[in-house]
N, CA, C and O atoms as CSV, one atom per row, in Angstrom:
chain,resi,resn,atom,element,x,y,z
A,1,MET,N,N,22.740,-9.831,8.608
A,1,MET,CA,C,21.799,-8.667,7.813
A,1,MET,C,C,21.213,-8.313,8.145
A,1,MET,O,O,20.413,-9.008,8.771
A,2,SER,N,N,20.993,-6.699,8.052
A,2,SER,CA,C,20.491,-5.901,9.019
A,2,SER,C,C,18.847,-5.388,8.090
A,2,SER,O,O,19.154,-4.708,7.111
A,3,HIS,N,N,17.698,-5.528,8.182
A,3,HIS,CA,C,16.606,-5.053,7.574
A,3,HIS,C,C,16.051,-4.016,8.177
A,3,HIS,O,O,16.103,-3.973,9.406
A,4,THR,N,N,15.344,-2.861,7.369
A,4,THR,CA,C,14.737,-1.407,7.500
A,4,THR,C,C,13.505,-1.848,7.783
A,4,THR,O,O,13.084,-2.859,7.222
A,5,ALA,N,N,12.606,-1.029,8.861
A,5,ALA,CA,C,11.147,-1.078,8.428
A,5,ALA,C,C,10.886,0.498,7.897
A,5,ALA,O,O,11.081,1.557,8.493
A,6,ILE,N,N,10.481,0.295,6.839
A,6,ILE,CA,C,9.904,1.394,6.319
A,6,ILE,C,C,8.493,1.652,5.979
A,6,ILE,O,O,7.950,0.801,5.274
A,7,THR,N,N,7.755,2.739,6.379
A,7,THR,CA,C,6.371,3.053,6.374
A,7,THR,C,C,5.991,4.038,5.179
A,7,THR,O,O,6.446,5.174,5.314
A,8,ILE,N,N,5.450,3.868,4.357
A,8,ILE,CA,C,4.820,4.626,3.511
A,8,ILE,C,C,3.669,5.099,3.679
A,8,ILE,O,O,2.872,4.240,4.055
A,9,ASP,N,N,3.137,6.370,3.527
A,9,ASP,CA,C,1.785,6.694,3.745
A,9,ASP,C,C,1.440,7.066,2.355
A,9,ASP,O,O,1.999,7.968,1.732
A,10,VAL,N,N,0.233,6.120,1.789
A,10,VAL,CA,C,-0.463,5.980,0.565
A,10,VAL,C,C,-0.902,7.146,0.109
A,10,VAL,O,O,-1.027,7.231,-1.112
A,11,ALA,N,N,-1.251,8.353,0.962
A,11,ALA,CA,C,-2.285,9.330,0.664
A,11,ALA,C,C,-0.745,10.344,-0.097
A,11,ALA,O,O,-0.959,11.168,-0.986
A,12,GLN,N,N,0.285,10.158,0.284
A,12,GLN,CA,C,1.676,11.042,-0.103
A,12,GLN,C,C,1.723,10.535,-1.781
A,12,GLN,O,O,2.213,11.322,-2.592
A,13,LEU,N,N,1.302,9.470,-2.160
A,13,LEU,CA,C,1.377,9.241,-3.682
A,13,LEU,C,C,0.337,10.247,-4.527
A,13,LEU,O,O,0.037,10.543,-5.683
A,14,TYR,N,N,0.127,10.442,-3.669
A,14,TYR,CA,C,-1.058,11.149,-5.138
A,14,TYR,C,C,-1.361,12.697,-4.301
A,14,TYR,O,O,-2.229,13.399,-4.819
A,15,ALA,N,N,-0.717,13.199,-3.116
A,15,ALA,CA,C,-1.346,14.420,-2.395
A,15,ALA,C,C,-1.395,15.608,-3.408
A,15,ALA,O,O,-2.137,16.580,-3.267
A,16,GLU,N,N,-0.411,15.402,-4.580
A,16,GLU,CA,C,-0.350,16.671,-5.310
A,16,GLU,C,C,-1.566,16.869,-5.906
A,16,GLU,O,O,-2.111,17.970,-5.844
A,17,HIS,N,N,-2.217,15.642,-6.658
A,17,HIS,CA,C,-3.966,15.671,-7.495
A,17,HIS,C,C,-4.727,15.902,-6.691
A,17,HIS,O,O,-5.831,16.195,-7.152
A,18,GLY,N,N,-4.623,15.910,-5.263
A,18,GLY,CA,C,-5.672,15.474,-4.017
A,18,GLY,C,C,-6.761,14.444,-4.146
A,18,GLY,O,O,-7.650,14.260,-3.314
A,19,GLN,N,N,-6.593,13.771,-5.309
A,19,GLN,CA,C,-7.389,12.353,-5.313
A,19,GLN,C,C,-6.516,11.592,-5.929
A,19,GLN,O,O,-5.633,12.223,-6.510
A,20,ALA,N,N,-6.430,9.681,-6.047
A,20,ALA,CA,C,-5.525,9.060,-6.565
A,20,ALA,C,C,-6.515,8.786,-8.129
A,20,ALA,O,O,-7.723,8.725,-8.361
A,21,LYS,N,N,-5.366,8.682,-8.901
A,21,LYS,CA,C,-6.024,8.809,-10.479
A,21,LYS,C,C,-5.407,7.574,-10.983
A,21,LYS,O,O,-4.183,7.472,-11.067
A,22,LEU,N,N,-6.242,6.601,-11.334
A,22,LEU,CA,C,-5.859,5.363,-12.092
A,22,LEU,C,C,-4.785,5.623,-13.257
A,22,LEU,O,O,-3.854,4.843,-13.456
A,23,ALA,N,N,-5.021,6.919,-14.091
A,23,ALA,CA,C,-4.193,7.077,-15.285
A,23,ALA,C,C,-3.034,7.103,-14.650
A,23,ALA,O,O,-2.101,6.729,-15.361
A,24,MET,N,N,-2.548,7.625,-12.806
A,24,MET,CA,C,-1.269,7.445,-12.793
A,24,MET,C,C,-0.710,6.779,-12.072
A,24,MET,O,O,0.332,7.145,-11.527
A,25,VAL,N,N,-1.326,5.481,-11.859
A,25,VAL,CA,C,-0.921,4.298,-11.062
A,25,VAL,C,C,0.492,3.749,-11.518
A,25,VAL,O,O,1.183,2.964,-10.869
A,26,ASP,N,N,0.749,4.213,-12.553
A,26,ASP,CA,C,2.189,3.330,-12.548
A,26,ASP,C,C,3.336,4.476,-11.818
A,26,ASP,O,O,4.351,4.107,-11.227
A,27,ASN,N,N,2.965,5.789,-11.988
A,27,ASN,CA,C,3.978,6.878,-11.129
A,27,ASN,C,C,3.591,6.157,-9.693
A,27,ASN,O,O,4.593,5.761,-9.098
A,28,TYR,N,N,2.510,5.942,-9.110
A,28,TYR,CA,C,2.828,5.593,-7.573
A,28,TYR,C,C,3.242,4.821,-7.115
A,28,TYR,O,O,3.516,4.710,-5.920
A,29,GLU,N,N,3.458,3.784,-8.312
A,29,GLU,CA,C,3.963,2.308,-8.346
A,29,GLU,C,C,5.653,2.374,-8.014
A,29,GLU,O,O,6.356,1.950,-7.097
A,30,ALA,N,N,5.949,3.291,-9.517
A,30,ALA,CA,C,7.390,3.331,-9.113
A,30,ALA,C,C,7.641,4.472,-7.893
A,30,ALA,O,O,8.840,4.262,-7.710
A,31,ALA,N,N,7.293,5.536,-6.946
A,31,ALA,CA,C,7.391,6.333,-5.814
A,31,ALA,C,C,7.306,5.232,-4.953
A,31,ALA,O,O,8.118,5.358,-4.037
A,32,CYS,N,N,6.518,4.002,-4.866
A,32,CYS,CA,C,6.444,3.402,-3.808
A,32,CYS,C,C,7.388,2.017,-3.782
A,32,CYS,O,O,7.337,1.319,-2.770
A,33,LEU,N,N,8.095,1.692,-4.697
A,33,LEU,CA,C,9.017,0.836,-5.177
A,33,LEU,C,C,10.667,1.712,-4.458
A,33,LEU,O,O,11.406,1.410,-3.521
A,34,ASP,N,N,10.679,3.069,-5.645
A,34,ASP,CA,C,11.543,4.055,-4.974
A,34,ASP,C,C,12.015,4.039,-3.266
A,34,ASP,O,O,13.125,3.919,-2.748
A,35,MET,N,N,10.618,4.221,-2.664
A,35,MET,CA,C,10.825,4.206,-1.279
A,35,MET,C,C,10.940,3.477,-0.486
A,35,MET,O,O,11.420,3.698,0.626
A,36,ALA,N,N,10.260,1.815,-1.152
A,36,ALA,CA,C,10.581,0.704,-0.389
A,36,ALA,C,C,12.042,-0.379,-0.328
A,36,ALA,O,O,12.389,-1.375,0.306
A,37,GLY,N,N,12.603,0.511,-1.399
A,37,GLY,CA,C,13.998,-0.257,-1.533
A,37,GLY,C,C,14.109,-1.801,-1.724
A,37,GLY,O,O,13.080,-2.134,-2.312
A,38,LEU,N,N,14.662,-2.577,-1.562
A,38,LEU,CA,C,14.682,-4.119,-1.367
A,38,LEU,C,C,15.092,-4.780,-0.753
A,38,LEU,O,O,16.322,-4.820,-0.746
A,39,GLY,N,N,14.308,-5.740,0.174
A,39,GLY,CA,C,14.420,-6.861,1.132
A,39,GLY,C,C,13.796,-6.244,2.412
A,39,GLY,O,O,14.075,-6.903,3.414
A,40,ASN,N,N,12.947,-5.043,2.666
A,40,ASN,CA,C,12.802,-4.089,3.760
A,40,ASN,C,C,11.565,-5.181,4.246
A,40,ASN,O,O,11.301,-6.298,3.803
A,41,ASP,N,N,10.868,-4.320,5.434
A,41,ASP,CA,C,9.892,-4.390,6.038
A,41,ASP,C,C,9.046,-3.170,5.654
A,41,ASP,O,O,9.316,-2.041,6.064
A,42,ILE,N,N,8.129,-3.414,4.941
A,42,ILE,CA,C,7.276,-2.440,4.634
A,42,ILE,C,C,5.552,-2.273,5.026
A,42,ILE,O,O,4.756,-3.122,4.625
A,43,ILE,N,N,5.175,-1.271,5.720
A,43,ILE,CA,C,3.982,-0.916,6.125
A,43,ILE,C,C,3.728,0.391,5.460
A,43,ILE,O,O,4.477,1.359,5.331
A,44,LEU,N,N,2.171,0.150,4.962
A,44,LEU,CA,C,1.787,0.406,4.344
A,44,LEU,C,C,0.384,1.714,4.735
A,44,LEU,O,O,-0.684,1.179,4.440
A,45,THR,N,N,0.236,2.629,5.077
A,45,THR,CA,C,-0.448,3.216,5.788
A,45,THR,C,C,-1.309,4.660,4.974
A,45,THR,O,O,-1.103,4.984,3.804
A,46,GLY,N,N,-2.322,5.404,5.964
A,46,GLY,CA,C,-3.072,6.593,5.258
A,46,GLY,C,C,-4.336,6.441,4.631
A,46,GLY,O,O,-4.545,5.319,4.169
A,47,PRO,N,N,-4.892,6.968,4.549
A,47,PRO,CA,C,-5.799,7.164,3.631
A,47,PRO,C,C,-5.521,6.819,1.573
A,47,PRO,O,O,-4.522,7.138,0.928
A,48,GLY,N,N,-6.984,5.994,0.963
A,48,GLY,CA,C,-6.283,5.596,-0.203
A,48,GLY,C,C,-7.225,4.389,-0.508
A,48,GLY,O,O,-7.742,3.496,0.163
A,49,PRO,N,N,-7.219,4.738,-1.735
A,49,PRO,CA,C,-8.561,4.142,-2.636
A,49,PRO,C,C,-8.415,2.648,-2.560
A,49,PRO,O,O,-7.184,2.624,-2.534
A,50,ILE,N,N,-8.718,1.569,-2.514
A,50,ILE,CA,C,-8.466,0.157,-2.188
A,50,ILE,C,C,-7.978,-0.537,-3.500
A,50,ILE,O,O,-7.362,-1.579,-3.279
A,51,TRP,N,N,-8.092,-0.250,-4.612
A,51,TRP,CA,C,-7.294,-0.689,-5.731
A,51,TRP,C,C,-6.036,-0.035,-5.951
A,51,TRP,O,O,-5.168,-0.659,-6.561
A,52,LEU,N,N,-5.740,1.481,-5.423
A,52,LEU,CA,C,-3.874,1.336,-4.831
A,52,LEU,C,C,-3.702,0.919,-3.874
A,52,LEU,O,O,-2.651,1.299,-3.359
A,53,TYR,N,N,-4.453,0.046,-3.146
A,53,TYR,CA,C,-3.968,-0.301,-2.130
A,53,TYR,C,C,-3.263,-1.927,-2.626
A,53,TYR,O,O,-2.203,-2.451,-2.285
A,54,LEU,N,N,-4.015,-2.262,-3.268
A,54,LEU,CA,C,-3.850,-3.831,-4.489
A,54,LEU,C,C,-2.750,-3.126,-5.183
A,54,LEU,O,O,-2.162,-2.287,-4.500
A,55,ARG,N,N,-2.536,-3.217,-5.841
A,55,ARG,CA,C,-1.821,-2.591,-6.957
A,55,ARG,C,C,-0.079,-2.394,-6.174
A,55,ARG,O,O,0.989,-2.795,-6.638
A,56,LEU,N,N,-0.329,-1.650,-4.891
A,56,LEU,CA,C,1.126,-1.630,-4.304
A,56,LEU,C,C,1.381,-2.661,-3.520
A,56,LEU,O,O,2.578,-2.816,-3.280
A,57,ALA,N,N,0.502,-3.574,-2.940
A,57,ALA,CA,C,0.639,-4.694,-2.585
A,57,ALA,C,C,1.513,-6.119,-3.918
A,57,ALA,O,O,2.319,-7.047,-3.840
A,58,HIS,N,N,0.738,-5.493,-4.896
A,58,HIS,CA,C,1.448,-6.464,-5.985
A,58,HIS,C,C,2.784,-6.289,-6.353
A,58,HIS,O,O,3.579,-7.229,-6.371
A,59,VAL,N,N,3.053,-5.241,-6.622
A,59,VAL,CA,C,4.218,-4.687,-7.223
A,59,VAL,C,C,4.944,-4.613,-5.955
A,59,VAL,O,O,6.118,-4.441,-6.285
A,60,LEU,N,N,4.854,-4.659,-4.430
A,60,LEU,CA,C,6.133,-4.901,-4.069
A,60,LEU,C,C,5.976,-6.414,-3.430
A,60,LEU,O,O,6.391,-6.536,-2.277
A,61,HIS,N,N,5.562,-7.276,-3.904
A,61,HIS,CA,C,5.778,-8.813,-3.413
A,61,HIS,C,C,6.630,-8.974,-4.338
A,61,HIS,O,O,6.379,-8.498,-5.445
A,62,GLY,N,N,8.071,-9.815,-4.069
A,62,GLY,CA,C,8.758,-10.028,-4.167
A,62,GLY,C,C,9.928,-9.397,-3.658
A,62,GLY,O,O,10.955,-9.917,-3.220
A,63,LYS,N,N,9.573,-8.013,-3.800
A,63,LYS,CA,C,11.085,-6.773,-3.618
A,63,LYS,C,C,10.595,-6.274,-2.370
A,63,LYS,O,O,10.920,-5.093,-2.244
A,64,ALA,N,N,9.849,-6.773,-1.260
A,64,ALA,CA,C,9.671,-6.435,0.378
A,64,ALA,C,C,9.616,-7.806,0.752
A,64,ALA,O,O,8.878,-8.695,0.327
A,65,ARG,N,N,10.946,-7.854,2.032
A,65,ARG,CA,C,10.500,-8.875,3.063
A,65,ARG,C,C,9.110,-9.007,3.467
A,65,ARG,O,O,8.599,-10.103,3.236
A,66,SER,N,N,8.447,-8.185,3.981
A,66,SER,CA,C,7.412,-8.211,4.994
A,66,SER,C,C,6.455,-7.435,4.296
A,66,SER,O,O,6.975,-6.805,3.375
A,67,LEU,N,N,5.188,-7.258,4.421
A,67,LEU,CA,C,4.469,-5.960,4.115
A,67,LEU,C,C,3.140,-5.775,5.188
A,67,LEU,O,O,2.599,-6.829,5.522
A,68,GLY,N,N,2.859,-5.131,5.470
A,68,GLY,CA,C,1.635,-4.656,6.848
A,68,GLY,C,C,0.903,-3.636,6.318
A,68,GLY,O,O,1.373,-2.715,5.650
A,69,TYR,N,N,-0.254,-3.790,6.609
A,69,TYR,CA,C,-1.068,-2.421,6.366
A,69,TYR,C,C,-1.405,-1.655,7.840
A,69,TYR,O,O,-1.920,-2.402,8.671
A,70,ASP,N,N,-1.207,-0.436,8.209
A,70,ASP,CA,C,-1.339,-0.293,9.498
A,70,ASP,C,C,-2.987,0.652,9.916
A,70,ASP,O,O,-3.145,1.847,9.666
A,71,SER,N,N,-3.878,-0.111,10.475
A,71,SER,CA,C,-5.183,0.745,10.397
A,71,SER,C,C,-5.358,1.151,11.745
A,71,SER,O,O,-5.181,0.524,12.789
A,72,PRO,N,N,-5.768,2.400,11.521
A,72,PRO,CA,C,-6.100,3.056,13.408
A,72,PRO,C,C,-6.987,2.382,14.069
A,72,PRO,O,O,-7.170,2.753,15.229
A,73,VAL,N,N,-7.747,1.285,13.592
A,73,VAL,CA,C,-8.791,0.791,14.449
A,73,VAL,C,C,-7.994,-0.782,14.491
A,73,VAL,O,O,-8.118,-1.380,15.560
A,74,THR,N,N,-7.263,-1.415,13.494
A,74,THR,CA,C,-6.930,-2.998,14.002
A,74,THR,C,C,-5.336,-2.978,14.173
A,74,THR,O,O,-4.850,-4.108,14.226
A,75,GLY,N,N,-4.165,-1.612,14.299
A,75,GLY,CA,C,-3.025,-1.907,13.793
A,75,GLY,C,C,-2.420,-2.184,13.075
A,75,GLY,O,O,-2.755,-1.752,11.972
A,76,VAL,N,N,-1.256,-2.979,13.100
A,76,VAL,CA,C,-0.946,-3.241,11.807
A,76,VAL,C,C,-1.402,-4.676,11.483
A,76,VAL,O,O,-1.549,-5.462,12.419
A,77,VAL,N,N,-1.609,-5.022,10.359
A,77,VAL,CA,C,-2.221,-6.358,9.497
A,77,VAL,C,C,-1.123,-7.063,8.581
A,77,VAL,O,O,-0.684,-6.736,7.479
A,78,GLU,N,N,-0.852,-8.058,9.345
A,78,GLU,CA,C,0.266,-9.101,8.126
A,78,GLU,C,C,-0.293,-9.019,6.639
A,78,GLU,O,O,-1.484,-9.308,6.517
A,79,VAL,N,N,0.274,-8.730,5.711
A,79,VAL,CA,C,-0.419,-9.090,4.477
A,79,VAL,C,C,0.819,-9.799,3.906
A,79,VAL,O,O,0.330,-10.070,2.809
A,80,PHE,N,N,1.817,-10.199,3.858
A,80,PHE,CA,C,2.554,-10.844,3.570
A,80,PHE,C,C,3.867,-11.231,4.433
A,80,PHE,O,O,3.810,-10.423,5.360
A,81,ASN,N,N,5.119,-12.097,4.650
A,81,ASN,CA,C,6.054,-12.145,5.356
A,81,ASN,C,C,6.886,-13.642,4.386
A,81,ASN,O,O,6.535,-14.805,4.188
A,82,HIS,N,N,7.970,-12.907,4.029
A,82,HIS,CA,C,8.748,-13.985,3.467
A,82,HIS,C,C,10.001,-13.950,4.312
A,82,HIS,O,O,11.093,-14.045,3.751
A,83,ASN,N,N,9.917,-13.820,5.622
A,83,ASN,CA,C,11.065,-13.885,6.439
A,83,ASN,C,C,11.134,-15.532,6.544
A,83,ASN,O,O,10.117,-16.225,6.555
A,84,PRO,N,N,12.284,-15.987,6.608
A,84,PRO,CA,C,12.767,-17.638,6.674
A,84,PRO,C,C,12.699,-18.096,8.078
A,84,PRO,O,O,12.544,-19.257,8.456
A,85,TYR,N,N,12.830,-17.081,8.772
A,85,TYR,CA,C,13.029,-17.204,10.578
A,85,TYR,C,C,11.898,-16.911,11.099
A,85,TYR,O,O,11.760,-16.919,12.322
């Protein structure tokens, strides 16, 4: 089974509003899930509030095979990995 690595720029989720809005979090989560698909390796990157990163990590758990955060300072930091191999 082939798995795809998908990078999601968090800032693109709220770009049309200029800043992330808590009232729009359901929309951001739905857009993130659409981009992520099922069973893929996901990397979240880009500027965004901590609360949004936490919500996205929560909604991706059980949908993504693995989740990482790509920071310009640290590189990719693994958040979770459910690859059994």
